PDB file of N, CA, C and O in Angstrom:
ATOM      1  N   UNK A   1     109.609  95.518  98.350  1.00  0.00           N
ATOM      2  CA  UNK A   1     110.721  96.398  98.112  1.00  0.00           C
ATOM      3  C   UNK A   1     111.407  96.656  99.447  1.00  0.00           C
ATOM      4  O   UNK A   1     110.752  96.932 100.451  1.00  0.00           O
ATOM      5  N   UNK A   2     112.701  96.565  99.446  1.00  0.00           N
ATOM      6  CA  UNK A   2     113.483  96.823 100.649  1.00  0.00           C
ATOM      7  C   UNK A   2     114.790  97.489 100.225  1.00  0.00           C
ATOM      8  O   UNK A   2     115.227  97.343  99.083  1.00  0.00           O
ATOM      9  N   UNK A   3     115.403  98.214 101.141  1.00  0.00           N
ATOM     10  CA  UNK A   3     116.698  98.814 100.811  1.00  0.00           C
ATOM     11  C   UNK A   3     117.709  97.742 100.398  1.00  0.00           C
ATOM     12  O   UNK A   3     117.615  96.593 100.829  1.00  0.00           O
ATOM     13  N   UNK A   4     118.656  98.117  99.579  1.00  0.00           N
ATOM     14  CA  UNK A   4     119.686  97.223  99.074  1.00  0.00           C
ATOM     15  C   UNK A   4     120.443  96.542 100.213  1.00  0.00           C
ATOM     16  O   UNK A   4     120.689  97.134 101.264  1.00  0.00           O
ATOM     17  N   UNK A   5     120.801  95.295  99.974  1.00  0.00           N
ATOM     18  CA  UNK A   5     121.601  94.479 100.894  1.00  0.00           C
ATOM     19  C   UNK A   5     120.904  94.146 102.209  1.00  0.00           C
ATOM     20  O   UNK A   5     121.575  93.821 103.188  1.00  0.00           O
ATOM     21  N   UNK A   6     119.594  94.218 102.256  1.00  0.00           N
ATOM     22  CA  UNK A   6     118.866  93.835 103.463  1.00  0.00           C
ATOM     23  C   UNK A   6     118.428  92.386 103.342  1.00  0.00           C
ATOM     24  O   UNK A   6     118.026  91.940 102.267  1.00  0.00           O
ATOM     25  N   UNK A   7     118.503  91.662 104.430  1.00  0.00           N
ATOM     26  CA  UNK A   7     118.022  90.287 104.497  1.00  0.00           C
ATOM     27  C   UNK A   7     116.587  90.317 105.017  1.00  0.00           C
ATOM     28  O   UNK A   7     116.185  91.279 105.672  1.00  0.00           O
ATOM     29  N   UNK A   8     115.815  89.276 104.731  1.00  0.00           N
ATOM     30  CA  UNK A   8     114.431  89.263 105.190  1.00  0.00           C
ATOM     31  C   UNK A   8     114.354  89.337 106.716  1.00  0.00           C
ATOM     32  O   UNK A   8     113.393  89.885 107.255  1.00  0.00           O
ATOM     33  N   UNK A   9     115.334  88.804 107.406  1.00  0.00           N
ATOM     34  CA  UNK A   9     115.360  88.873 108.869  1.00  0.00           C
ATOM     35  C   UNK A   9     115.570  90.277 109.406  1.00  0.00           C
ATOM     36  O   UNK A   9     115.276  90.542 110.571  1.00  0.00           O
ATOM     37  N   UNK A  10     116.077  91.185 108.571  1.00  0.00           N
ATOM     38  CA  UNK A  10     116.296  92.575 108.980  1.00  0.00           C
ATOM     39  C   UNK A  10     115.006  93.396 108.961  1.00  0.00           C
ATOM     40  O   UNK A  10     114.940  94.472 109.556  1.00  0.00           O
ATOM     41  N   UNK A  11     113.988  92.887 108.278  1.00  0.00           N
ATOM     42  CA  UNK A  11     112.758  93.654 108.091  1.00  0.00           C
ATOM     43  C   UNK A  11     111.919  93.629 109.359  1.00  0.00           C
ATOM     44  O   UNK A  11     111.578  92.560 109.866  1.00  0.00           O
ATOM     45  N   UNK A  12     111.590  94.803 109.866  1.00  0.00           N
ATOM     46  CA  UNK A  12     110.801  94.942 111.096  1.00  0.00           C
ATOM     47  C   UNK A  12     109.365  95.353 110.818  1.00  0.00           C
ATOM     48  O   UNK A  12     108.473  95.076 111.620  1.00  0.00           O
ATOM     49  N   UNK A  13     109.132  96.014 109.685  1.00  0.00           N
ATOM     50  CA  UNK A  13     107.779  96.442 109.336  1.00  0.00           C
ATOM     51  C   UNK A  13     107.608  96.402 107.821  1.00  0.00           C
ATOM     52  O   UNK A  13     108.577  96.446 107.064  1.00  0.00           O
ATOM     53  N   UNK A  14     106.350  96.317 107.402  1.00  0.00           N
ATOM     54  CA  UNK A  14     106.015  96.333 105.988  1.00  0.00           C
ATOM     55  C   UNK A  14     104.849  97.307 105.814  1.00  0.00           C
ATOM     56  O   UNK A  14     103.880  97.282 106.573  1.00  0.00           O
ATOM     57  N   UNK A  15     104.965  98.163 104.801  1.00  0.00           N
ATOM     58  CA  UNK A  15     103.967  99.201 104.580  1.00  0.00           C
ATOM     59  C   UNK A  15     103.354  99.012 103.195  1.00  0.00           C
ATOM     60  O   UNK A  15     104.064  98.978 102.190  1.00  0.00           O
ATOM     61  N   UNK A  16     102.024  98.890 103.152  1.00  0.00           N
ATOM     62  CA  UNK A  16     101.354  98.698 101.880  1.00  0.00           C
ATOM     63  C   UNK A  16      99.849  98.906 102.038  1.00  0.00           C
ATOM     64  O   UNK A  16      99.355  99.195 103.128  1.00  0.00           O
ATOM     65  N   UNK A  17      99.139  98.754 100.928  1.00  0.00           N
ATOM     66  CA  UNK A  17      97.682  98.835 100.923  1.00  0.00           C
ATOM     67  C   UNK A  17      97.114  97.665 101.729  1.00  0.00           C
ATOM     68  O   UNK A  17      97.716  96.591 101.774  1.00  0.00           O
ATOM     69  N   UNK A  18      95.980  97.866 102.351  1.00  0.00           N
ATOM     70  CA  UNK A  18      95.389  96.851 103.223  1.00  0.00           C
ATOM     71  C   UNK A  18      95.180  95.516 102.507  1.00  0.00           C
ATOM     72  O   UNK A  18      95.374  94.460 103.109  1.00  0.00           O
ATOM     73  N   UNK A  19      94.794  95.545 101.253  1.00  0.00           N
ATOM     74  CA  UNK A  19      94.570  94.288 100.527  1.00  0.00           C
ATOM     75  C   UNK A  19      95.885  93.561 100.249  1.00  0.00           C
ATOM     76  O   UNK A  19      95.932  92.333 100.322  1.00  0.00           O
ATOM     77  N   UNK A  20      96.927  94.281  99.938  1.00  0.00           N
ATOM     78  CA  UNK A  20      98.240  93.656  99.720  1.00  0.00           C
ATOM     79  C   UNK A  20      98.755  93.045 101.017  1.00  0.00           C
ATOM     80  O   UNK A  20      99.316  91.950 101.009  1.00  0.00           O
ATOM     81  N   UNK A  21      98.569  93.742 102.121  1.00  0.00           N
ATOM     82  CA  UNK A  21      98.985  93.189 103.417  1.00  0.00           C
ATOM     83  C   UNK A  21      98.200  91.923 103.733  1.00  0.00           C
ATOM     84  O   UNK A  21      98.749  90.953 104.256  1.00  0.00           O
ATOM     85  N   UNK A  22      96.909  91.941 103.409  1.00  0.00           N
ATOM     86  CA  UNK A  22      96.080  90.758 103.634  1.00  0.00           C
ATOM     87  C   UNK A  22      96.548  89.561 102.829  1.00  0.00           C
ATOM     88  O   UNK A  22      96.509  88.429 103.313  1.00  0.00           O
ATOM     89  N   UNK A  23      96.986  89.799 101.615  1.00  0.00           N
ATOM     90  CA  UNK A  23      97.474  88.714 100.755  1.00  0.00           C
ATOM     91  C   UNK A  23      98.759  88.102 101.306  1.00  0.00           C
ATOM     92  O   UNK A  23      99.072  86.947 101.017  1.00  0.00           O
ATOM     93  N   UNK A  24      99.494  88.864 102.088  1.00  0.00           N
ATOM     94  CA  UNK A  24     100.783  88.401 102.625  1.00  0.00           C
ATOM     95  C   UNK A  24     100.724  88.146 104.130  1.00  0.00           C
ATOM     96  O   UNK A  24     101.765  87.981 104.766  1.00  0.00           O
ATOM     97  N   UNK A  25      99.540  88.113 104.700  1.00  0.00           N
ATOM     98  CA  UNK A  25      99.398  88.081 106.155  1.00  0.00           C
ATOM     99  C   UNK A  25     100.098  86.902 106.824  1.00  0.00           C
ATOM    100  O   UNK A  25     100.614  87.049 107.932  1.00  0.00           O
ATOM    101  N   UNK A  26     100.127  85.753 106.187  1.00  0.00           N
ATOM    102  CA  UNK A  26     100.755  84.580 106.820  1.00  0.00           C
ATOM    103  C   UNK A  26     102.248  84.791 107.034  1.00  0.00           C
ATOM    104  O   UNK A  26     102.766  84.547 108.124  1.00  0.00           O
ATOM    105  N   UNK A  27     102.929  85.241 106.002  1.00  0.00           N
ATOM    106  CA  UNK A  27     104.383  85.445 106.150  1.00  0.00           C
ATOM    107  C   UNK A  27     104.678  86.623 107.079  1.00  0.00           C
ATOM    108  O   UNK A  27     105.668  86.611 107.810  1.00  0.00           O
ATOM    109  N   UNK A  28     103.816  87.637 107.047  1.00  0.00           N
ATOM    110  CA  UNK A  28     103.988  88.789 107.938  1.00  0.00           C
ATOM    111  C   UNK A  28     103.893  88.324 109.393  1.00  0.00           C
ATOM    112  O   UNK A  28     104.729  88.690 110.220  1.00  0.00           O
ATOM    113  N   UNK A  29     102.886  87.527 109.699  1.00  0.00           N
ATOM    114  CA  UNK A  29     102.727  87.006 111.073  1.00  0.00           C
ATOM    115  C   UNK A  29     103.865  86.053 111.439  1.00  0.00           C
ATOM    116  O   UNK A  29     104.440  86.147 112.524  1.00  0.00           O
ATOM    117  N   UNK A  30     104.183  85.138 110.524  1.00  0.00           N
ATOM    118  CA  UNK A  30     105.221  84.137 110.786  1.00  0.00           C
ATOM    119  C   UNK A  30     106.551  84.792 111.125  1.00  0.00           C
ATOM    120  O   UNK A  30     107.273  84.318 112.003  1.00  0.00           O
ATOM    121  N   UNK A  31     106.875  85.870 110.440  1.00  0.00           N
ATOM    122  CA  UNK A  31     108.156  86.552 110.648  1.00  0.00           C
ATOM    123  C   UNK A  31     108.101  87.607 111.751  1.00  0.00           C
ATOM    124  O   UNK A  31     109.130  88.185 112.098  1.00  0.00           O
ATOM    125  N   UNK A  32     106.917  87.865 112.307  1.00  0.00           N
ATOM    126  CA  UNK A  32     106.785  88.865 113.367  1.00  0.00           C
ATOM    127  C   UNK A  32     106.988  90.286 112.865  1.00  0.00           C
ATOM    128  O   UNK A  32     107.470  91.153 113.594  1.00  0.00           O
ATOM    129  N   UNK A  33     106.613  90.513 111.611  1.00  0.00           N
ATOM    130  CA  UNK A  33     106.780  91.829 110.992  1.00  0.00           C
ATOM    131  C   UNK A  33     105.548  92.680 111.290  1.00  0.00           C
ATOM    132  O   UNK A  33     104.420  92.188 111.243  1.00  0.00           O
ATOM    133  N   UNK A  34     105.768  93.948 111.595  1.00  0.00           N
ATOM    134  CA  UNK A  34     104.669  94.867 111.903  1.00  0.00           C
ATOM    135  C   UNK A  34     104.056  95.385 110.594  1.00  0.00           C
ATOM    136  O   UNK A  34     104.746  96.029 109.805  1.00  0.00           O
ATOM    137  N   UNK A  35     102.752  95.107 110.355  1.00  0.00           N
ATOM    138  CA  UNK A  35     102.109  95.632 109.147  1.00  0.00           C
ATOM    139  C   UNK A  35     101.666  97.081 109.351  1.00  0.00           C
ATOM    140  O   UNK A  35     101.110  97.420 110.395  1.00  0.00           O
ATOM    141  N   UNK A  36     101.910  97.921 108.368  1.00  0.00           N
ATOM    142  CA  UNK A  36     101.490  99.324 108.405  1.00  0.00           C
ATOM    143  C   UNK A  36     100.629  99.570 107.175  1.00  0.00           C
ATOM    144  O   UNK A  36     101.089  99.417 106.043  1.00  0.00           O
ATOM    145  N   UNK A  37      99.375  99.953 107.405  1.00  0.00           N
ATOM    146  CA  UNK A  37      98.436 100.192 106.308  1.00  0.00           C
ATOM    147  C   UNK A  37      98.669 101.592 105.743  1.00  0.00           C
ATOM    148  O   UNK A  37      98.779 102.566 106.487  1.00  0.00           O
ATOM    149  N   UNK A  38      98.741 101.674 104.417  1.00  0.00           N
ATOM    150  CA  UNK A  38      98.851 102.970 103.757  1.00  0.00           C
ATOM    151  C   UNK A  38      97.808 103.046 102.643  1.00  0.00           C
ATOM    152  O   UNK A  38      97.110 102.070 102.367  1.00  0.00           O
ATOM    153  N   UNK A  39      97.709 104.198 102.014  1.00  0.00           N
ATOM    154  CA  UNK A  39      96.674 104.433 101.001  1.00  0.00           C
ATOM    155  C   UNK A  39      96.849 103.557  99.769  1.00  0.00           C
ATOM    156  O   UNK A  39      95.865 103.084  99.200  1.00  0.00           O
ATOM    157  N   UNK A  40      98.092 103.339  99.352  1.00  0.00           N
ATOM    158  CA  UNK A  40      98.314 102.533  98.151  1.00  0.00           C
ATOM    159  C   UNK A  40      99.724 101.954  98.141  1.00  0.00           C
ATOM    160  O   UNK A  40     100.619 102.441  98.832  1.00  0.00           O
ATOM    161  N   UNK A  41      99.899 100.915  97.352  1.00  0.00           N
ATOM    162  CA  UNK A  41     101.180 100.208  97.283  1.00  0.00           C
ATOM    163  C   UNK A  41     102.267 101.055  96.629  1.00  0.00           C
ATOM    164  O   UNK A  41     103.403 101.076  97.104  1.00  0.00           O
ATOM    165  N   UNK A  42     101.934 101.751  95.548  1.00  0.00           N
ATOM    166  CA  UNK A  42     102.933 102.583  94.860  1.00  0.00           C
ATOM    167  C   UNK A  42     103.405 103.718  95.766  1.00  0.00           C
ATOM    168  O   UNK A  42     104.594 104.038  95.793  1.00  0.00           O
ATOM    169  N   UNK A  43     102.492 104.317  96.498  1.00  0.00           N
ATOM    170  CA  UNK A  43     102.872 105.376  97.438  1.00  0.00           C
ATOM    171  C   UNK A  43     103.772 104.845  98.537  1.00  0.00           C
ATOM    172  O   UNK A  43     104.695 105.533  98.974  1.00  0.00           O
ATOM    173  N   UNK A  44     103.512 103.640  98.981  1.00  0.00           N
ATOM    174  CA  UNK A  44     104.365 103.016  99.996  1.00  0.00           C
ATOM    175  C   UNK A  44     105.775 102.798  99.467  1.00  0.00           C
ATOM    176  O   UNK A  44     106.750 103.027 100.182  1.00  0.00           O
ATOM    177  N   UNK A  45     105.886 102.359  98.226  1.00  0.00           N
ATOM    178  CA  UNK A  45     107.201 102.151  97.614  1.00  0.00           C
ATOM    179  C   UNK A  45     107.965 103.473  97.548  1.00  0.00           C
ATOM    180  O   UNK A  45     109.168 103.511  97.807  1.00  0.00           O
ATOM    181  N   UNK A  46     107.269 104.551  97.202  1.00  0.00           N
ATOM    182  CA  UNK A  46     107.909 105.871  97.143  1.00  0.00           C
ATOM    183  C   UNK A  46     108.408 106.287  98.528  1.00  0.00           C
ATOM    184  O   UNK A  46     109.510 106.821  98.659  1.00  0.00           O
ATOM    185  N   UNK A  47     107.603 106.043  99.553  1.00  0.00           N
ATOM    186  CA  UNK A  47     107.988 106.398 100.924  1.00  0.00           C
ATOM    187  C   UNK A  47     109.224 105.614 101.357  1.00  0.00           C
ATOM    188  O   UNK A  47     110.144 106.177 101.950  1.00  0.00           O
ATOM    189  N   UNK A  48     109.246 104.313 101.060  1.00  0.00           N
ATOM    190  CA  UNK A  48     110.414 103.483 101.418  1.00  0.00           C
ATOM    191  C   UNK A  48     111.669 104.005 100.716  1.00  0.00           C
ATOM    192  O   UNK A  48     112.733 104.102 101.328  1.00  0.00           O
ATOM    193  N   UNK A  49     111.540 104.338  99.439  1.00  0.00           N
ATOM    194  CA  UNK A  49     112.686 104.862  98.685  1.00  0.00           C
ATOM    195  C   UNK A  49     113.160 106.181  99.275  1.00  0.00           C
ATOM    196  O   UNK A  49     114.366 106.405  99.383  1.00  0.00           O
ATOM    197  N   UNK A  50     112.250 107.049  99.653  1.00  0.00           N
ATOM    198  CA  UNK A  50     112.630 108.345 100.232  1.00  0.00           C
ATOM    199  C   UNK A  50     113.311 108.161 101.583  1.00  0.00           C
ATOM    200  O   UNK A  50     114.297 108.835 101.880  1.00  0.00           O
ATOM    201  N   UNK A  51     112.794 107.258 102.395  1.00  0.00           N
ATOM    202  CA  UNK A  51     113.437 106.989 103.695  1.00  0.00           C
ATOM    203  C   UNK A  51     114.869 106.519 103.483  1.00  0.00           C
ATOM    204  O   UNK A  51     115.768 106.914 104.226  1.00  0.00           O
ATOM    205  N   UNK A  52     115.086 105.686 102.484  1.00  0.00           N
ATOM    206  CA  UNK A  52     116.433 105.178 102.198  1.00  0.00           C
ATOM    207  C   UNK A  52     117.363 106.324 101.819  1.00  0.00           C
ATOM    208  O   UNK A  52     118.512 106.365 102.258  1.00  0.00           O
ATOM    209  N   UNK A  53     116.871 107.255 101.005  1.00  0.00           N
ATOM    210  CA  UNK A  53     117.706 108.412 100.630  1.00  0.00           C
ATOM    211  C   UNK A  53     118.048 109.233 101.863  1.00  0.00           C
ATOM    212  O   UNK A  53     119.167 109.730 101.981  1.00  0.00           O
ATOM    213  N   UNK A  54     117.100 109.382 102.782  1.00  0.00           N
ATOM    214  CA  UNK A  54     117.369 110.133 104.007  1.00  0.00           C
ATOM    215  C   UNK A  54     118.402 109.417 104.866  1.00  0.00           C
ATOM    216  O   UNK A  54     119.263 110.062 105.464  1.00  0.00           O
ATOM    217  N   UNK A  55     118.326 108.085 104.933  1.00  0.00           N
ATOM    218  CA  UNK A  55     119.322 107.314 105.680  1.00  0.00           C
ATOM    219  C   UNK A  55     120.704 107.515 105.086  1.00  0.00           C
ATOM    220  O   UNK A  55     121.676 107.696 105.820  1.00  0.00           O
ATOM    221  N   UNK A  56     120.801 107.485 103.763  1.00  0.00           N
ATOM    222  CA  UNK A  56     122.090 107.682 103.108  1.00  0.00           C
ATOM    223  C   UNK A  56     122.657 109.060 103.427  1.00  0.00           C
ATOM    224  O   UNK A  56     123.855 109.193 103.678  1.00  0.00           O
ATOM    225  N   UNK A  57     121.820 110.074 103.420  1.00  0.00           N
ATOM    226  CA  UNK A  57     122.295 111.422 103.766  1.00  0.00           C
ATOM    227  C   UNK A  57     122.812 111.461 105.194  1.00  0.00           C
ATOM    228  O   UNK A  57     123.839 112.077 105.478  1.00  0.00           O
ATOM    229  N   UNK A  58     122.083 110.790 106.101  1.00  0.00           N
ATOM    230  CA  UNK A  58     122.521 110.751 107.486  1.00  0.00           C
ATOM    231  C   UNK A  58     123.855 110.041 107.634  1.00  0.00           C
ATOM    232  O   UNK A  58     124.702 110.472 108.417  1.00  0.00           O
ATOM    233  N   UNK A  59     124.055 108.959 106.891  1.00  0.00           N
ATOM    234  CA  UNK A  59     125.312 108.221 106.940  1.00  0.00           C
ATOM    235  C   UNK A  59     126.458 109.103 106.420  1.00  0.00           C
ATOM    236  O   UNK A  59     127.564 109.067 106.959  1.00  0.00           O
ATOM    237  N   UNK A  60     126.193 109.879 105.389  1.00  0.00           N
ATOM    238  CA  UNK A  60     127.237 110.762 104.841  1.00  0.00           C
ATOM    239  C   UNK A  60     127.643 111.821 105.865  1.00  0.00           C
ATOM    240  O   UNK A  60     128.827 112.128 106.008  1.00  0.00           O
ATOM    241  N   UNK A  61     126.673 112.372 106.567  1.00  0.00           N
ATOM    242  CA  UNK A  61     126.966 113.380 107.583  1.00  0.00           C
ATOM    243  C   UNK A  61     127.804 112.771 108.693  1.00  0.00           C
ATOM    244  O   UNK A  61     128.765 113.391 109.149  1.00  0.00           O
ATOM    245  N   UNK A  62     127.458 111.562 109.138  1.00  0.00           N
ATOM    246  CA  UNK A  62     128.223 110.887 110.183  1.00  0.00           C
ATOM    247  C   UNK A  62     129.667 110.648 109.736  1.00  0.00           C
ATOM    248  O   UNK A  62     130.601 110.844 110.513  1.00  0.00           O
ATOM    249  N   UNK A  63     129.845 110.227 108.491  1.00  0.00           N
ATOM    250  CA  UNK A  63     131.175 109.924 107.975  1.00  0.00           C
ATOM    251  C   UNK A  63     132.034 111.196 107.892  1.00  0.00           C
ATOM    252  O   UNK A  63     133.242 111.150 108.125  1.00  0.00           O
ATOM    253  N   UNK A  64     131.409 112.315 107.564  1.00  0.00           N
ATOM    254  CA  UNK A  64     132.153 113.565 107.436  1.00  0.00           C
ATOM    255  C   UNK A  64     132.440 114.197 108.783  1.00  0.00           C
ATOM    256  O   UNK A  64     133.413 114.934 108.939  1.00  0.00           O
ATOM    257  N   UNK A  65     131.565 113.898 109.781  1.00  0.00           N
ATOM    258  CA  UNK A  65     131.645 114.548 111.085  1.00  0.00           C
ATOM    259  C   UNK A  65     132.827 114.133 111.836  1.00  0.00           C
ATOM    260  O   UNK A  65     133.038 114.593 112.958  1.00  0.00           O
TER     261      UNK A  65
END
């Protein structure tokens, strides 16, 4: 899961459960992406979605400022 309109080259880190990261370790290493271990995959998806909402709020403030 990634924010809308992002290319794979834009991804700097990936956050997921340790086993999911292990399953994807080759592509993570190949692309130089920083793996971040979290408690579970669903929780990681929620965190990514929340960060995106915070980014959107920040962009709105900048546009209004």
